[in-house]
C-alpha positions in Angstrom: -37.0 29.3 6.6 -34.6 28.9 3.7 -32.5 25.7 3.9 -28.7 26.2 4.2 -28.3 24.3 0.8 -30.4 26.9 -0.7 -28.4 29.8 0.4 -25.4 31.4 -1.4 -22.0 30.6 -0.4 -21.3 33.9 1.2 -24.3 33.8 3.1 -23.5 30.1 4.5 -19.9 31.3 5.4 -21.2 34.4 7.1 -23.5 32.1 9.2 -20.5 29.7 9.8 -18.4 32.5 11.2 -21.4 33.9 13.3 -22.0 33.5 17.0 -24.8 30.8 16.5 -23.6 27.4 17.0 -25.2 26.1 14.1 -24.2 25.7 11.1 -21.0 24.3 12.3 -18.4 21.8 11.6 -20.6 19.0 11.2 -22.2 20.9 8.2 -19.2 22.1 6.9 -18.1 18.5 6.8 -21.2 17.7 4.6 -20.4 20.4 2.4 -16.8 19.2 1.9 -18.2 15.9 0.9 -20.7 17.3 -1.3 -18.2 19.4 -3.3 -16.3 16.2 -3.7 -19.1 14.5 -5.3 -19.8 17.4 -7.5 -16.1 17.4 -8.7 -16.2 13.7 -9.5 -19.4 14.4 -11.4 -17.3 17.3 -13.2 -14.8 14.9 -14.3 -17.4 12.5 -15.7 -19.3 15.2 -17.6 -16.0 16.4 -19.2 -15.1 12.9 -20.2 -18.4 11.8 -21.6 -18.8 12.2 -25.4 -15.0 12.5 -26.1 -14.0 10.1 -28.6 -10.6 9.7 -26.9 -12.4 8.2 -23.8 -14.8 6.1 -25.8 -13.5 2.9 -23.9 -14.6 4.4 -20.6 -18.0 6.0 -21.5 -20.0 3.4 -19.8 -17.9 3.5 -16.7 -18.2 7.4 -16.3 -21.8 7.2 -17.1 -22.4 4.8 -14.1 -20.1 6.9 -12.1 -22.0 10.2 -12.8 -25.0 8.6 -11.5 -23.4 7.5 -8.4 -21.6 10.9 -8.0 -24.9 12.8 -8.1 -26.9 10.6 -6.0 -24.1 10.9 -3.3 -24.2 14.6 -3.7 -27.7 14.9 -2.8 -27.3 12.6 0.0 -24.6 14.9 1.5 -26.8 18.1 0.6 -29.3 16.6 2.9 -26.8 15.9 5.6 -26.0 19.7 6.0 -29.5 20.2 7.5 -29.5 17.1 9.2 -26.5 18.0 11.3 -28.1 21.5 12.2 -31.3 19.9 13.2 -29.5 17.2 15.5 -27.5 19.7 17.2 -30.5 22.1 17.7 -32.4 19.4 19.3 -29.4 18.6 21.6 -29.0 22.2 22.6 -32.8 22.2 23.5 -32.2 19.3 25.7 -29.5 20.7 27.6 -31.9 23.8 28.2 -34.5 21.5 29.9 -35.4 22.2 33.6 -33.3 20.3 36.2 -34.9 21.6 39.5 -36.2 18.4 40.9 -34.9 14.9 40.5 -37.6 13.9 38.3 -36.8 16.9 35.9 -33.2 15.7 36.2 -34.0 12.3 35.3 -36.2 13.4 32.3 -33.6 15.8 31.2 -30.7 13.3 31.2 -32.8 10.7 29.2 -33.7 13.0 26.4 -30.0 14.3 26.4 -28.9 10.7 26.1 -31.5 10.0 23.3 -30.4 12.7 21.1 -26.7 12.0 21.6 -27.3 8.8 20.1 -28.5 10.5 17.0 -25.9 13.1 17.2 -23.4 10.4 17.0 -25.1 8.5 13.9 -25.7 11.6 11.8 -21.8 12.8 11.6 -21.1 8.8 11.2 -23.3 8.7 8.2 -21.6 11.7 6.7 -18.3 10.0 7.2 -19.6 6.8 5.5 -20.8 9.2 2.5 -17.4 10.9 2.4 -15.8 7.7 2.4 -17.7 6.6 -0.6 -16.8 10.0 -2.3 -13.3 8.9 -2.0 -13.9 5.8 -3.6 -15.7 7.2 -6.4 -12.7 9.8 -6.9 -10.6 6.9 -7.6 -12.3 5.9 -10.9 -12.5 9.6 -11.8 -8.7 9.5 -11.3 -8.1 6.5 -12.9 -10.2 6.9 -16.1 -11.2 10.6 -16.3 -10.3 13.3 -18.9 -6.6 14.0 -18.3 -7.5 17.8 -18.7 -9.4 17.8 -15.7 -7.6 15.2 -13.9 -6.4 17.6 -11.1 -10.1 18.1 -10.2 -10.2 14.2 -9.4 -7.3 15.1 -6.9 -9.4 18.1 -5.3 -12.4 15.6 -5.0 -10.4 13.0 -3.2 -8.9 15.7 -0.9 -12.4 17.3 0.0 -13.7 13.9 0.5 -11.1 13.0 2.9 -11.6 16.4 4.6 -14.9 15.9 5.2 -14.5 12.2 6.5 -11.7 13.4 9.1 -13.9 16.3 10.0 -17.1 14.2 10.5 -14.9 12.0 12.7 -14.2 14.8 15.2 -18.1 15.1 15.8 -18.7 11.3 16.2 -16.0 11.1 18.6 -17.0 14.0 20.9 -20.7 13.0 20.7 -19.7 9.3 21.5 -17.6 10.5 24.5 -20.8 11.6 26.4 -22.7 8.5 25.8 -23.5 6.4 28.8 -24.4 3.3 26.7 -20.7 2.5 26.1 -21.7 -0.6 24.0 -23.3 1.8 21.4 -20.6 4.2 21.5 -17.8 1.7 21.2 -19.4 0.1 18.3 -19.8 3.4 16.4 -16.2 4.4 17.4 -15.0 1.0 15.8 -17.3 1.8 12.7 -15.4 5.2 12.3 -11.8 4.0 13.0 -12.3 1.5 10.3 -13.5 4.0 7.8 -10.4 6.5 8.8 -7.7 3.8 8.6 -8.9 2.9 5.2 -9.3 6.6 4.2 -5.8 7.3 5.2 -4.0 5.1 2.6 -6.7 5.3 -0.1 -6.9 9.0 -0.2 -3.0 9.3 -0.4 -3.0 6.6 -3.2 -5.6 8.3 -5.3 -3.7 11.7 -4.7 -0.5 10.1 -6.1 -2.1 8.6 -9.1 -3.4 12.2 -10.0 -0.1 13.8 -9.4 1.5 11.2 -11.5 -0.7 12.1 -14.5 -0.2 16.1 -14.3 
């Protein structure tokens, strides 16, 4: 089966709009993050080799390596979201006629719910990193494409906030509250930092337009 990342944008959007539960918001969040990383790479590529920006050449090369690695990571998260959601739906479909079956079903659901909490949290962390990378692009990138650094930070921020919704909804169903609260605390720290960071970077870009 062809992976989502290998399909055209039109096909992906058709599937996103369809009646199947996957791909859904989690995959869309990963795409947002991947777009952010790609835009950071674009700013780097259009800054490198320009005499006017020779002083930041090394910084841009290092940033490009980071953004490209992050883009690959986020592309992998598109499938990870689909896989974990499909596993969760399979667990909810398990038989529950007897007490033994009910226990087995509940145990399986709770096991996969942990993964369904971890996957979007990892996506959120990756999007937060994309926000951080966009700052360097905004501060040092080619002014001719500086608006793309602004689009990058907004895409990354949207990806993080979107991933946060999936963490929250899955954590709410976990019986292991210690695990759930720990993950929610991680998430809260990410979002709180991103709220101000994304706006700050956006304004850095806006001031250069």
